[in-house]
C-alpha positions, 0 to 999 in steps of 0.5 A: 050200797053193799059195796059202800058198806063193804069199803067202810067195813074194810077201813074200820077193820084196818084202823082197828088192826092198826090200833091193835098194834099201838095198844101195846097189849091193851095197856094203852086206853086210846088205841084200845078203845079204837080197837073195840070201836073199829072192830065193832063198826067193821062187823056191823057194816059187814053184817049189812053187806051180807044182806045182799052179797054172798058171805064167801065173796064178801068175806074174801073181799073184806079179808083180802083188801084188809090184808093189803091195806094193813100191810101198807099201814105196817110199812108206812106207820111201823116201818115193817118191810114185807119180804118177797114171799110175803109179797108173793102171798099177798099178790095171790090173795089179791088175785083170788079176790079178783077172780071171785069178783070178776068170774064168780056167779054166786048169788044170795039165796 
């Protein structure tokens, strides 16, 4: 169940971050409300995840996949095109998440 909550937390965070750009500095009510609701839901769900997963692993997955998904949303919704160094950096983040997930033996204490 923790990974389902983690996926939902990631989605909520990506929606909130995407709405943050659309909020125009919190001058637009709809996107601003979506930011507050999305981040609130993301942190609540992340708190549920931390009942069973180590904070370092959970946060690495949450942040790493969030970065990738926000980059994709930026490309599709806002026409932002990452350059080669950005793609390389994001690839390193994804590689780090994979290493943590596949090779780490961290347990909740």
